[in-house]
All heavy atoms as TSV, in Angstrom:
chain	resi	resn	atom	element	x	y	z
A	1	MET	N	N	112.871	117.261	105.419
A	1	MET	CA	C	113.239	116.253	104.435
A	1	MET	C	C	114.686	116.497	104.027
A	1	MET	O	O	115.089	117.609	103.766
A	1	MET	CB	C	112.329	116.358	103.222
A	1	MET	CG	C	112.670	115.384	102.135
A	1	MET	SD	S	111.712	115.594	100.623
A	1	MET	CE	C	110.069	115.523	101.231
A	2	THR	N	N	115.463	115.466	103.960
A	2	THR	CA	C	116.851	115.550	103.551
A	2	THR	C	C	116.933	115.497	102.034
A	2	THR	O	O	116.378	114.616	101.416
A	2	THR	CB	C	117.654	114.368	104.129
A	2	THR	OG1	O	117.508	114.365	105.525
A	2	THR	CG2	C	119.110	114.479	103.768
A	3	MET	N	N	117.622	116.455	101.450
A	3	MET	CA	C	117.800	116.430	100.003
A	3	MET	C	C	119.011	115.573	99.669
A	3	MET	O	O	119.992	115.549	100.393
A	3	MET	CB	C	117.998	117.844	99.453
A	3	MET	CG	C	116.763	118.710	99.603
A	3	MET	SD	S	115.253	117.979	98.951
A	3	MET	CE	C	115.610	117.918	97.221
A	4	LEU	N	N	118.951	114.870	98.586
A	4	LEU	CA	C	120.022	113.960	98.197
A	4	LEU	C	C	120.759	114.499	96.996
A	4	LEU	O	O	120.150	114.967	96.053
A	4	LEU	CB	C	119.443	112.591	97.834
A	4	LEU	CG	C	118.664	111.896	98.919
A	4	LEU	CD1	C	118.065	110.618	98.378
A	4	LEU	CD2	C	119.562	111.592	100.083
A	5	GLY	N	N	122.080	114.402	97.014
A	5	GLY	CA	C	122.887	114.758	95.857
A	5	GLY	C	C	123.186	113.505	95.059
A	5	GLY	O	O	124.333	113.127	94.926
A	6	LEU	N	N	122.189	112.828	94.548
A	6	LEU	CA	C	122.390	111.531	93.915
A	6	LEU	C	C	123.032	111.627	92.543
A	6	LEU	O	O	123.306	110.620	91.926
A	6	LEU	CB	C	121.063	110.774	93.828
A	6	LEU	CG	C	120.552	110.294	95.168
A	6	LEU	CD1	C	119.171	109.680	95.026
A	6	LEU	CD2	C	121.500	109.277	95.774
A	7	ARG	N	N	123.307	112.811	92.059
A	7	ARG	CA	C	124.003	112.939	90.781
A	7	ARG	C	C	125.491	112.649	90.986
A	7	ARG	O	O	126.197	112.375	90.064
A	7	ARG	CB	C	123.833	114.335	90.198
A	7	ARG	CG	C	122.390	114.734	89.983
A	7	ARG	CD	C	121.712	113.880	88.918
A	7	ARG	NE	N	120.352	114.289	88.757
A	7	ARG	CZ	C	119.305	113.605	89.180
A	7	ARG	NH1	N	119.453	112.466	89.795
A	7	ARG	NH2	N	118.086	114.022	88.982
A	8	LYS	N	N	125.960	112.744	92.240
A	8	LYS	CA	C	127.361	112.465	92.534
A	8	LYS	C	C	127.579	110.954	92.520
A	8	LYS	O	O	126.855	110.220	93.172
A	8	LYS	CB	C	127.738	113.029	93.903
A	8	LYS	CG	C	127.602	114.524	94.002
A	8	LYS	CD	C	127.920	114.992	95.406
A	8	LYS	CE	C	127.652	116.472	95.561
A	8	LYS	NZ	N	127.833	116.914	96.937
A	9	PRO	N	N	128.603	110.482	91.806
A	9	PRO	CA	C	128.796	109.040	91.697
A	9	PRO	C	C	129.095	108.348	93.021
A	9	PRO	O	O	128.844	107.172	93.167
A	9	PRO	CB	C	129.969	108.899	90.733
A	9	PRO	CG	C	130.467	110.249	90.453
A	9	PRO	CD	C	129.524	111.250	91.023
A	10	ASN	N	N	129.636	109.064	94.013
A	10	ASN	CA	C	129.993	108.403	95.264
A	10	ASN	C	C	128.870	108.473	96.308
A	10	ASN	O	O	129.060	108.051	97.444
A	10	ASN	CB	C	131.279	109.001	95.841
A	10	ASN	CG	C	131.130	110.486	96.141
A	10	ASN	OD1	O	130.182	111.115	95.710
A	10	ASN	ND2	N	132.081	111.037	96.854
A	11	THR	N	N	127.707	109.002	95.947
A	11	THR	CA	C	126.577	109.058	96.860
A	11	THR	C	C	125.805	107.748	96.766
A	11	THR	O	O	125.415	107.337	95.688
A	11	THR	CB	C	125.641	110.241	96.515
A	11	THR	OG1	O	126.403	111.436	96.554
A	11	THR	CG2	C	124.502	110.346	97.494
A	12	ALA	N	N	125.603	107.114	97.916
A	12	ALA	CA	C	124.944	105.808	97.928
A	12	ALA	C	C	123.466	105.926	97.607
A	12	ALA	O	O	122.793	106.845	98.051
A	12	ALA	CB	C	125.134	105.156	99.286
A	13	LEU	N	N	122.983	104.996	96.848
A	13	LEU	CA	C	121.559	104.835	96.590
A	13	LEU	C	C	121.048	103.871	97.645
A	13	LEU	O	O	121.641	102.814	97.850
A	13	LEU	CB	C	121.357	104.266	95.186
A	13	LEU	CG	C	119.926	104.053	94.739
A	13	LEU	CD1	C	119.207	105.400	94.633
A	13	LEU	CD2	C	119.915	103.356	93.398
A	14	GLU	N	N	119.981	104.233	98.346
A	14	GLU	CA	C	119.501	103.421	99.463
A	14	GLU	C	C	117.988	103.241	99.398
A	14	GLU	O	O	117.280	104.099	98.871
A	14	GLU	CB	C	119.842	104.101	100.786
A	14	GLU	CG	C	121.321	104.292	101.021
A	14	GLU	CD	C	121.603	105.068	102.291
A	14	GLU	OE1	O	120.654	105.572	102.927
A	14	GLU	OE2	O	122.787	105.170	102.641
A	15	PRO	N	N	117.490	102.143	99.980
A	15	PRO	CA	C	116.041	102.000	100.118
A	15	PRO	C	C	115.474	103.207	100.868
A	15	PRO	O	O	116.081	103.703	101.810
A	15	PRO	CB	C	115.887	100.716	100.934
A	15	PRO	CG	C	117.111	99.929	100.593
A	15	PRO	CD	C	118.211	100.967	100.474
A	16	GLY	N	N	114.339	103.671	100.398
A	16	GLY	CA	C	113.706	104.847	100.988
A	16	GLY	C	C	113.951	106.118	100.199
A	16	GLY	O	O	113.219	107.091	100.345
A	17	ASN	N	N	115.003	106.137	99.324
A	17	ASN	CA	C	115.210	107.303	98.471
A	17	ASN	C	C	113.984	107.478	97.582
A	17	ASN	O	O	113.381	106.503	97.143
A	17	ASN	CB	C	116.428	107.130	97.570
A	17	ASN	CG	C	117.750	107.119	98.301
A	17	ASN	OD1	O	118.673	106.479	97.846
A	17	ASN	ND2	N	117.881	107.804	99.407
A	18	ARG	N	N	113.603	108.746	97.326
A	18	ARG	CA	C	112.435	109.012	96.492
A	18	ARG	C	C	112.835	109.792	95.250
A	18	ARG	O	O	113.701	110.650	95.299
A	18	ARG	CB	C	111.392	109.802	97.280
A	18	ARG	CG	C	110.835	109.004	98.427
A	18	ARG	CD	C	109.670	109.662	99.098
A	18	ARG	NE	N	109.883	111.095	99.258
A	18	ARG	CZ	C	108.922	111.950	99.554
A	18	ARG	NH1	N	107.683	111.526	99.727
A	18	ARG	NH2	N	109.170	113.222	99.694
A	19	PHE	N	N	112.146	109.490	94.145
A	19	PHE	CA	C	112.422	110.116	92.853
A	19	PHE	C	C	111.118	110.449	92.158
A	19	PHE	O	O	110.129	109.726	92.291
A	19	PHE	CB	C	113.203	109.155	91.950
A	19	PHE	CG	C	114.567	108.830	92.461
A	19	PHE	CD1	C	114.747	107.794	93.354
A	19	PHE	CD2	C	115.665	109.555	92.052
A	19	PHE	CE1	C	115.999	107.480	93.848
A	19	PHE	CE2	C	116.927	109.257	92.529
A	19	PHE	CZ	C	117.094	108.215	93.427
A	20	GLU	N	N	111.140	111.534	91.381
A	20	GLU	CA	C	110.007	111.853	90.517
A	20	GLU	C	C	110.418	111.536	89.090
A	20	GLU	O	O	111.500	111.925	88.643
A	20	GLU	CB	C	109.625	113.323	90.628
A	20	GLU	CG	C	108.403	113.666	89.802
A	20	GLU	CD	C	107.882	115.062	90.084
A	20	GLU	OE1	O	108.692	115.942	90.433
A	20	GLU	OE2	O	106.675	115.270	89.956
A	21	LYS	N	N	109.567	110.806	88.387
A	21	LYS	CA	C	109.853	110.463	86.992
A	21	LYS	C	C	109.646	111.709	86.138
A	21	LYS	O	O	108.600	112.333	86.184
A	21	LYS	CB	C	108.936	109.332	86.515
A	21	LYS	CG	C	109.269	108.846	85.135
A	21	LYS	CD	C	109.169	107.349	85.066
A	21	LYS	CE	C	109.386	106.796	83.688
A	21	LYS	NZ	N	110.534	107.306	82.990
A	22	VAL	N	N	110.668	112.092	85.413
A	22	VAL	CA	C	110.621	113.290	84.576
A	22	VAL	C	C	109.542	113.115	83.518
A	22	VAL	O	O	109.423	112.062	82.893
A	22	VAL	CB	C	112.005	113.552	83.934
A	22	VAL	CG1	C	111.934	114.686	82.921
A	22	VAL	CG2	C	113.032	113.854	85.012
A	23	GLY	N	N	108.720	114.152	83.352
A	23	GLY	CA	C	107.669	114.130	82.343
A	23	GLY	C	C	106.344	113.587	82.847
A	23	GLY	O	O	105.344	113.685	82.164
A	24	LEU	N	N	106.332	112.996	84.033
A	24	LEU	CA	C	105.090	112.482	84.614
A	24	LEU	C	C	104.857	113.167	85.947
A	24	LEU	O	O	105.206	112.642	86.999
A	24	LEU	CB	C	105.161	110.954	84.812
A	24	LEU	CG	C	105.254	110.116	83.557
A	24	LEU	CD1	C	105.432	108.644	83.906
A	24	LEU	CD2	C	104.006	110.290	82.714
A	25	TRP	N	N	104.292	114.367	85.912
A	25	TRP	CA	C	104.084	115.138	87.113
A	25	TRP	C	C	103.318	114.319	88.143
A	25	TRP	O	O	102.307	113.699	87.832
A	25	TRP	CB	C	103.315	116.427	86.801
A	25	TRP	CG	C	103.170	117.288	87.987
A	25	TRP	CD1	C	104.086	118.201	88.438
A	25	TRP	CD2	C	102.078	117.328	88.888
A	25	TRP	NE1	N	103.623	118.798	89.566
A	25	TRP	CE2	C	102.380	118.282	89.880
A	25	TRP	CE3	C	100.880	116.651	88.984
A	25	TRP	CZ2	C	101.529	118.574	90.921
A	25	TRP	CZ3	C	100.035	116.937	90.033
A	25	TRP	CH2	C	100.363	117.891	90.979
A	26	GLY	N	N	103.831	114.281	89.362
A	26	GLY	CA	C	103.172	113.557	90.432
A	26	GLY	C	C	103.523	112.080	90.492
A	26	GLY	O	O	103.056	111.365	91.365
A	27	SER	N	N	104.360	111.614	89.572
A	27	SER	CA	C	104.772	110.211	89.571
A	27	SER	C	C	106.000	110.067	90.468
A	27	SER	O	O	107.131	110.262	90.028
A	27	SER	CB	C	105.086	109.758	88.144
A	27	SER	OG	O	105.534	108.427	88.132
A	28	VAL	N	N	105.767	109.780	91.749
A	28	VAL	CA	C	106.849	109.682	92.732
A	28	VAL	C	C	107.095	108.219	93.053
A	28	VAL	O	O	106.164	107.475	93.364
A	28	VAL	CB	C	106.518	110.477	94.012
A	28	VAL	CG1	C	107.618	110.309	95.047
A	28	VAL	CG2	C	106.308	111.955	93.682
A	29	TRP	N	N	108.352	107.832	92.979
A	29	TRP	CA	C	108.769	106.448	93.173
A	29	TRP	C	C	109.718	106.350	94.356
A	29	TRP	O	O	110.578	107.201	94.536
A	29	TRP	CB	C	109.468	105.938	91.916
A	29	TRP	CG	C	108.574	105.926	90.717
A	29	TRP	CD1	C	108.239	106.997	89.921
A	29	TRP	CD2	C	107.863	104.813	90.202
A	29	TRP	NE1	N	107.372	106.605	88.939
A	29	TRP	CE2	C	107.132	105.261	89.084
A	29	TRP	CE3	C	107.781	103.475	90.564
A	29	TRP	CZ2	C	106.326	104.421	88.332
A	29	TRP	CZ3	C	106.981	102.629	89.812
A	29	TRP	CH2	C	106.267	103.110	88.705
A	30	THR	N	N	109.554	105.300	95.156
A	30	THR	CA	C	110.420	105.038	96.298
A	30	THR	C	C	111.270	103.811	96.008
A	30	THR	O	O	110.768	102.801	95.507
A	30	THR	CB	C	109.583	104.784	97.567
A	30	THR	OG1	O	108.787	105.938	97.828
A	30	THR	CG2	C	110.462	104.509	98.767
A	31	VAL	N	N	112.568	103.908	96.335
A	31	VAL	CA	C	113.454	102.755	96.177
A	31	VAL	C	C	113.092	101.729	97.246
A	31	VAL	O	O	113.118	102.016	98.439
A	31	VAL	CB	C	114.933	103.165	96.314
A	31	VAL	CG1	C	115.836	101.933	96.271
A	31	VAL	CG2	C	115.321	104.159	95.229
A	32	GLU	N	N	112.733	100.545	96.794
A	32	GLU	CA	C	112.343	99.471	97.686
A	32	GLU	C	C	113.531	98.544	97.986
A	32	GLU	O	O	113.687	98.053	99.097
A	32	GLU	CB	C	111.215	98.680	97.029
A	32	GLU	CG	C	110.577	97.626	97.874
A	32	GLU	CD	C	109.369	97.033	97.163
A	32	GLU	OE1	O	109.550	96.334	96.143
A	32	GLU	OE2	O	108.254	97.285	97.634
A	33	GLU	N	N	114.370	98.340	96.965
A	33	GLU	CA	C	115.479	97.395	97.103
A	33	GLU	C	C	116.559	97.750	96.093
A	33	GLU	O	O	116.263	98.189	94.987
A	33	GLU	CB	C	114.961	95.982	96.835
A	33	GLU	CG	C	115.997	94.903	96.868
A	33	GLU	CD	C	115.461	93.542	96.466
A	33	GLU	OE1	O	114.316	93.443	95.965
A	33	GLU	OE2	O	116.200	92.572	96.632
A	34	ILE	N	N	117.821	97.543	96.472
A	34	ILE	CA	C	118.957	97.688	95.574
A	34	ILE	C	C	119.556	96.292	95.402
A	34	ILE	O	O	119.710	95.554	96.377
A	34	ILE	CB	C	120.051	98.597	96.178
A	34	ILE	CG1	C	119.482	99.925	96.644
A	34	ILE	CG2	C	121.200	98.788	95.199
A	34	ILE	CD1	C	118.901	100.774	95.579
A	35	PHE	N	N	119.881	95.931	94.177
A	35	PHE	CA	C	120.484	94.620	93.952
A	35	PHE	C	C	121.371	94.680	92.722
A	35	PHE	O	O	121.312	95.635	91.941
A	35	PHE	CB	C	119.406	93.531	93.804
A	35	PHE	CG	C	118.504	93.725	92.621
A	35	PHE	CD1	C	118.720	93.005	91.462
A	35	PHE	CD2	C	117.449	94.628	92.663
A	35	PHE	CE1	C	117.885	93.182	90.360
A	35	PHE	CE2	C	116.612	94.809	91.576
A	35	PHE	CZ	C	116.845	94.080	90.419
A	36	GLN	N	N	122.214	93.673	92.554
A	36	GLN	CA	C	123.102	93.614	91.395
A	36	GLN	C	C	122.933	92.276	90.702
A	36	GLN	O	O	123.399	91.246	91.186
A	36	GLN	CB	C	124.557	93.815	91.798
A	36	GLN	CG	C	125.465	93.914	90.603
A	36	GLN	CD	C	126.859	94.374	90.960
A	36	GLN	OE1	O	127.224	94.471	92.111
A	36	GLN	NE2	N	127.641	94.659	89.939
A	37	PRO	N	N	122.250	92.281	89.543
A	37	PRO	CA	C	122.119	91.041	88.775
A	37	PRO	C	C	123.495	90.588	88.296
A	37	PRO	O	O	124.365	91.427	88.029
A	37	PRO	CB	C	121.241	91.437	87.588
A	37	PRO	CG	C	120.604	92.732	87.963
A	37	PRO	CD	C	121.553	93.397	88.907
A	38	PRO	N	N	123.713	89.300	88.173
A	38	PRO	CA	C	125.009	88.796	87.710
A	38	PRO	C	C	125.411	89.419	86.369
A	38	PRO	O	O	124.632	89.413	85.422
A	38	PRO	CB	C	124.774	87.290	87.556
A	38	PRO	CG	C	123.610	86.993	88.444
A	38	PRO	CD	C	122.760	88.220	88.438
A	39	GLY	N	N	126.606	89.982	86.356
A	39	GLY	CA	C	127.140	90.554	85.123
A	39	GLY	C	C	126.569	91.905	84.731
A	39	GLY	O	O	126.869	92.409	83.660
A	40	LEU	N	N	125.725	92.498	85.574
A	40	LEU	CA	C	125.111	93.800	85.267
A	40	LEU	C	C	125.400	94.796	86.380
A	40	LEU	O	O	125.766	94.407	87.489
A	40	LEU	CB	C	123.596	93.640	85.101
A	40	LEU	CG	C	123.131	92.783	83.930
A	40	LEU	CD1	C	121.616	92.593	83.982
A	40	LEU	CD2	C	123.539	93.410	82.609
A	41	PRO	N	N	125.200	96.096	86.104
A	41	PRO	CA	C	125.384	97.098	87.164
A	41	PRO	C	C	124.254	97.025	88.194
A	41	PRO	O	O	123.263	96.310	88.006
A	41	PRO	CB	C	125.350	98.427	86.396
A	41	PRO	CG	C	124.570	98.135	85.164
A	41	PRO	CD	C	124.841	96.693	84.824
A	42	HIS	N	N	124.397	97.793	89.265
A	42	HIS	CA	C	123.362	97.839	90.295
A	42	HIS	C	C	122.029	98.316	89.718
A	42	HIS	O	O	122.002	99.171	88.835
A	42	HIS	CB	C	123.776	98.793	91.432
A	42	HIS	CG	C	124.799	98.205	92.321
A	42	HIS	ND1	N	126.148	98.443	92.150
A	42	HIS	CD2	C	124.691	97.394	93.396
A	42	HIS	CE1	C	126.814	97.794	93.078
A	42	HIS	NE2	N	125.967	97.146	93.842
A	43	HIS	N	N	120.964	97.742	90.223
A	43	HIS	CA	C	119.600	98.101	89.844
A	43	HIS	C	C	118.800	98.439	91.090
A	43	HIS	O	O	119.163	98.026	92.189
A	43	HIS	CB	C	118.918	96.936	89.113
A	43	HIS	CG	C	119.313	96.806	87.691
A	43	HIS	ND1	N	120.600	96.518	87.296
A	43	HIS	CD2	C	118.583	96.924	86.555
A	43	HIS	CE1	C	120.646	96.469	85.974
A	43	HIS	NE2	N	119.436	96.709	85.500
A	44	ALA	N	N	117.720	99.163	90.893
A	44	ALA	CA	C	116.819	99.502	91.993
A	44	ALA	C	C	115.416	99.033	91.653
A	44	ALA	O	O	114.956	99.204	90.517
A	44	ALA	CB	C	116.799	101.010	92.227
A	45	ARG	N	N	114.769	98.422	92.612
A	45	ARG	CA	C	113.358	98.066	92.475
A	45	ARG	C	C	112.583	99.235	93.083
A	45	ARG	O	O	112.805	99.604	94.230
A	45	ARG	CB	C	113.059	96.756	93.203
A	45	ARG	CG	C	111.778	96.135	92.764
A	45	ARG	CD	C	111.704	94.633	93.075
A	45	ARG	NE	N	112.479	93.854	92.107
A	45	ARG	CZ	C	113.471	93.038	92.429
A	45	ARG	NH1	N	113.841	92.871	93.665
A	45	ARG	NH2	N	114.113	92.369	91.494
A	46	LEU	N	N	111.695	99.835	92.297
A	46	LEU	CA	C	110.946	101.026	92.701
A	46	LEU	C	C	109.469	100.714	92.851
A	46	LEU	O	O	108.940	99.849	92.153
A	46	LEU	CB	C	111.097	102.135	91.658
A	46	LEU	CG	C	112.511	102.529	91.250
A	46	LEU	CD1	C	112.459	103.536	90.113
A	46	LEU	CD2	C	113.274	103.087	92.425
A	47	VAL	N	N	108.804	101.474	93.734
A	47	VAL	CA	C	107.358	101.363	93.870
A	47	VAL	C	C	106.778	102.786	93.794
A	47	VAL	O	O	107.297	103.710	94.412
A	47	VAL	CB	C	106.937	100.635	95.170
A	47	VAL	CG1	C	107.413	101.365	96.405
A	47	VAL	CG2	C	105.453	100.405	95.219
A	48	ASP	N	N	105.730	102.951	92.990
A	48	ASP	CA	C	105.042	104.239	92.844
A	48	ASP	C	C	104.208	104.478	94.104
A	48	ASP	O	O	103.386	103.633	94.468
A	48	ASP	CB	C	104.146	104.193	91.610
A	48	ASP	CG	C	103.469	105.512	91.311
A	48	ASP	OD1	O	102.893	106.118	92.239
A	48	ASP	OD2	O	103.480	105.922	90.143
A	49	ILE	N	N	104.432	105.612	94.771
A	49	ILE	CA	C	103.741	105.848	96.047
A	49	ILE	C	C	102.246	106.076	95.872
A	49	ILE	O	O	101.490	105.930	96.824
A	49	ILE	CB	C	104.365	107.013	96.844
A	49	ILE	CG1	C	104.180	108.341	96.127
A	49	ILE	CG2	C	105.826	106.755	97.141
A	49	ILE	CD1	C	104.508	109.547	96.983
A	50	ASN	N	N	101.796	106.408	94.661
A	50	ASN	CA	C	100.377	106.671	94.437
A	50	ASN	C	C	99.601	105.441	93.974
A	50	ASN	O	O	98.434	105.278	94.319
A	50	ASN	CB	C	100.195	107.791	93.409
A	50	ASN	CG	C	100.722	109.110	93.923
A	50	ASN	OD1	O	100.428	109.509	95.037
A	50	ASN	ND2	N	101.527	109.776	93.118
A	51	THR	N	N	100.244	104.598	93.181
A	51	THR	CA	C	99.508	103.483	92.567
A	51	THR	C	C	99.970	102.105	93.035
A	51	THR	O	O	99.276	101.125	92.802
A	51	THR	CB	C	99.650	103.521	91.036
A	51	THR	OG1	O	101.016	103.263	90.698
A	51	THR	CG2	C	99.191	104.849	90.455
A	52	GLY	N	N	101.166	102.037	93.621
A	52	GLY	CA	C	101.707	100.746	94.014
A	52	GLY	C	C	102.375	99.990	92.871
A	52	GLY	O	O	102.873	98.891	93.060
A	53	ARG	N	N	102.374	100.595	91.666
A	53	ARG	CA	C	103.057	99.947	90.535
A	53	ARG	C	C	104.529	99.782	90.877
A	53	ARG	O	O	105.095	100.562	91.628
A	53	ARG	CB	C	102.946	100.790	89.265
A	53	ARG	CG	C	101.568	100.841	88.693
A	53	ARG	CD	C	101.537	101.672	87.430
A	53	ARG	NE	N	102.006	103.031	87.747
A	53	ARG	CZ	C	102.512	103.875	86.869
A	53	ARG	NH1	N	102.649	103.538	85.613
A	53	ARG	NH2	N	102.896	105.080	87.231
A	54	ARG	N	N	105.145	98.765	90.317
A	54	ARG	CA	C	106.556	98.512	90.545
A	54	ARG	C	C	107.306	98.497	89.223
A	54	ARG	O	O	106.754	98.128	88.194
A	54	ARG	CB	C	106.743	97.181	91.259
A	54	ARG	CG	C	106.336	97.237	92.711
A	54	ARG	CD	C	106.512	95.919	93.418
A	54	ARG	NE	N	106.554	96.014	94.858
A	54	ARG	CZ	C	105.604	96.473	95.647
A	54	ARG	NH1	N	104.500	96.946	95.117
A	54	ARG	NH2	N	105.738	96.509	96.955
A	55	MET	N	N	108.593	98.895	89.286
A	55	MET	CA	C	109.469	98.782	88.132
A	55	MET	C	C	110.897	98.627	88.627
A	55	MET	O	O	111.216	98.964	89.760
A	55	MET	CB	C	109.332	99.971	87.190
A	55	MET	CG	C	109.983	101.238	87.641
A	55	MET	SD	S	110.035	102.412	86.262
A	55	MET	CE	C	109.578	103.911	87.112
A	56	THR	N	N	111.731	98.110	87.753
A	56	THR	CA	C	113.144	97.933	88.040
A	56	THR	C	C	113.938	98.720	87.015
A	56	THR	O	O	113.666	98.626	85.814
A	56	THR	CB	C	113.517	96.440	87.970
A	56	THR	OG1	O	112.723	95.734	88.919
A	56	THR	CG2	C	114.986	96.227	88.276
A	57	VAL	N	N	114.902	99.514	87.496
A	57	VAL	CA	C	115.735	100.318	86.600
A	57	VAL	C	C	117.186	100.236	87.062
A	57	VAL	O	O	117.465	100.015	88.237
A	57	VAL	CB	C	115.293	101.795	86.540
A	57	VAL	CG1	C	113.897	101.940	85.980
A	57	VAL	CG2	C	115.392	102.458	87.893
A	58	ALA	N	N	118.096	100.442	86.144
A	58	ALA	CA	C	119.516	100.508	86.471
A	58	ALA	C	C	119.779	101.779	87.277
A	58	ALA	O	O	119.108	102.805	87.091
A	58	ALA	CB	C	120.359	100.509	85.204
A	59	GLU	N	N	120.764	101.713	88.164
A	59	GLU	CA	C	121.121	102.879	88.972
A	59	GLU	C	C	121.466	104.068	88.080
A	59	GLU	O	O	121.121	105.213	88.393
A	59	GLU	CB	C	122.306	102.548	89.875
A	59	GLU	CG	C	122.728	103.708	90.747
A	59	GLU	CD	C	123.875	103.380	91.661
A	59	GLU	OE1	O	124.413	102.259	91.627
A	59	GLU	OE2	O	124.234	104.270	92.448
A	60	SER	N	N	122.105	103.821	86.952
A	60	SER	CA	C	122.477	104.914	86.045
A	60	SER	C	C	121.249	105.663	85.529
A	60	SER	O	O	121.306	106.870	85.292
A	60	SER	CB	C	123.302	104.382	84.871
A	60	SER	OG	O	122.561	103.423	84.142
A	61	VAL	N	N	120.130	104.977	85.375
A	61	VAL	CA	C	118.890	105.618	84.935
A	61	VAL	C	C	118.373	106.551	86.033
A	61	VAL	O	O	117.930	107.662	85.752
A	61	VAL	CB	C	117.830	104.568	84.544
A	61	VAL	CG1	C	116.494	105.218	84.234
A	61	VAL	CG2	C	118.309	103.756	83.355
A	62	LEU	N	N	118.438	106.113	87.293
A	62	LEU	CA	C	117.996	106.977	88.400
A	62	LEU	C	C	118.869	108.216	88.528
A	62	LEU	O	O	118.395	109.264	88.961
A	62	LEU	CB	C	118.017	106.207	89.723
A	62	LEU	CG	C	116.868	105.253	89.950
A	62	LEU	CD1	C	117.054	104.521	91.271
A	62	LEU	CD2	C	115.538	105.966	89.935
A	63	ARG	N	N	120.129	108.103	88.165
A	63	ARG	CA	C	121.050	109.238	88.270
A	63	ARG	C	C	120.992	110.150	87.038
A	63	ARG	O	O	121.598	111.204	87.015
A	63	ARG	CB	C	122.474	108.739	88.466
A	63	ARG	CG	C	122.672	108.050	89.811
A	63	ARG	CD	C	124.116	107.606	89.974
A	63	ARG	NE	N	124.325	106.854	91.182
A	63	ARG	CZ	C	124.540	107.388	92.385
A	63	ARG	NH1	N	124.544	108.691	92.523
A	63	ARG	NH2	N	124.733	106.628	93.432
A	64	ASP	N	N	120.260	109.752	86.018
A	64	ASP	CA	C	120.148	110.546	84.791
A	64	ASP	C	C	119.072	111.615	84.970
A	64	ASP	O	O	117.888	111.294	85.110
A	64	ASP	CB	C	119.789	109.626	83.625
A	64	ASP	CG	C	119.732	110.342	82.290
A	64	ASP	OD1	O	119.625	111.593	82.270
A	64	ASP	OD2	O	119.769	109.647	81.268
A	65	PRO	N	N	119.451	112.901	84.963
A	65	PRO	CA	C	118.466	113.972	85.188
A	65	PRO	C	C	117.409	114.075	84.092
A	65	PRO	O	O	116.394	114.728	84.280
A	65	PRO	CB	C	119.323	115.237	85.261
A	65	PRO	CG	C	120.602	114.897	84.578
A	65	PRO	CD	C	120.801	113.413	84.747
A	66	ASP	N	N	117.617	113.422	82.953
A	66	ASP	CA	C	116.602	113.407	81.911
A	66	ASP	C	C	115.518	112.358	82.190
A	66	ASP	O	O	114.491	112.346	81.530
A	66	ASP	CB	C	117.220	113.107	80.545
A	66	ASP	CG	C	118.097	114.264	80.057
A	66	ASP	OD1	O	117.824	115.425	80.426
A	66	ASP	OD2	O	119.062	113.986	79.319
A	67	CYS	N	N	115.777	111.472	83.166
A	67	CYS	CA	C	114.838	110.399	83.483
A	67	CYS	C	C	114.159	110.567	84.844
A	67	CYS	O	O	112.957	110.352	84.963
A	67	CYS	CB	C	115.550	109.046	83.449
A	67	CYS	SG	S	116.208	108.621	81.830
A	68	PHE	N	N	114.938	110.914	85.875
A	68	PHE	CA	C	114.413	111.025	87.232
A	68	PHE	C	C	115.014	112.221	87.952
A	68	PHE	O	O	116.164	112.582	87.692
A	68	PHE	CB	C	114.750	109.773	88.058
A	68	PHE	CG	C	113.916	108.573	87.718
A	68	PHE	CD1	C	114.340	107.672	86.752
A	68	PHE	CD2	C	112.712	108.328	88.361
A	68	PHE	CE1	C	113.584	106.555	86.438
A	68	PHE	CE2	C	111.941	107.223	88.057
A	68	PHE	CZ	C	112.387	106.342	87.077
A	69	ALA	N	N	114.248	112.803	88.865
A	69	ALA	CA	C	114.733	113.877	89.730
A	69	ALA	C	C	114.696	113.381	91.170
A	69	ALA	O	O	113.668	112.882	91.633
A	69	ALA	CB	C	113.847	115.116	89.585
A	70	ALA	N	N	115.827	113.492	91.875
A	70	ALA	CA	C	115.889	113.065	93.270
A	70	ALA	C	C	115.067	114.017	94.131
A	70	ALA	O	O	115.179	115.231	94.024
A	70	ALA	CB	C	117.336	113.050	93.733
A	71	LEU	N	N	114.198	113.452	94.992
A	71	LEU	CA	C	113.357	114.261	95.856
A	71	LEU	C	C	113.834	114.246	97.307
A	71	LEU	O	O	113.697	115.218	98.013
A	71	LEU	CB	C	111.909	113.748	95.825
A	71	LEU	CG	C	111.212	113.862	94.484
A	71	LEU	CD1	C	109.818	113.267	94.575
A	71	LEU	CD2	C	111.149	115.311	94.048
A	72	GLY	N	N	114.317	113.135	97.780
A	72	GLY	CA	C	114.745	113.040	99.165
A	72	GLY	C	C	114.611	111.631	99.653
A	72	GLY	O	O	114.591	110.678	98.884
A	73	ILE	N	N	114.488	111.506	100.971
A	73	ILE	CA	C	114.380	110.194	101.595
A	73	ILE	C	C	113.181	110.200	102.512
A	73	ILE	O	O	112.813	111.235	103.068
A	73	ILE	CB	C	115.674	109.826	102.340
A	73	ILE	CG1	C	115.672	108.354	102.733
A	73	ILE	CG2	C	115.927	110.726	103.521
A	73	ILE	CD1	C	117.034	107.821	103.117
A	74	LEU	N	N	112.557	109.063	102.663
A	74	LEU	CA	C	111.412	108.959	103.559
A	74	LEU	C	C	111.808	109.324	104.970
A	74	LEU	O	O	112.914	109.001	105.396
A	74	LEU	CB	C	110.852	107.527	103.538
A	74	LEU	CG	C	110.174	107.089	102.255
A	74	LEU	CD1	C	109.844	105.614	102.329
A	74	LEU	CD2	C	108.918	107.886	102.016
A	75	PRO	N	N	110.927	109.990	105.696
A	75	PRO	CA	C	111.255	110.357	107.088
A	75	PRO	C	C	111.380	109.123	107.962
A	75	PRO	O	O	110.885	108.078	107.680
A	75	PRO	CB	C	110.087	111.214	107.523
A	75	PRO	CG	C	109.020	111.006	106.528
A	75	PRO	CD	C	109.624	110.411	105.297
């Protein structure tokens, strides 16, 4: 598994990147899509690998170590 240095601002966020939500052990989310709403920063559409739940968060939230921990990328 490739580890990602997603805390670096110049590291691209890509579909397939995986994150664990801080405080929710076992809550692993995969980036499904990256998009930029008009007038807003980039956002990521995430899917929980265990439940299929979906959520959308700003890229800055994914890069915040208090919110998410980067796990790697899907093989």
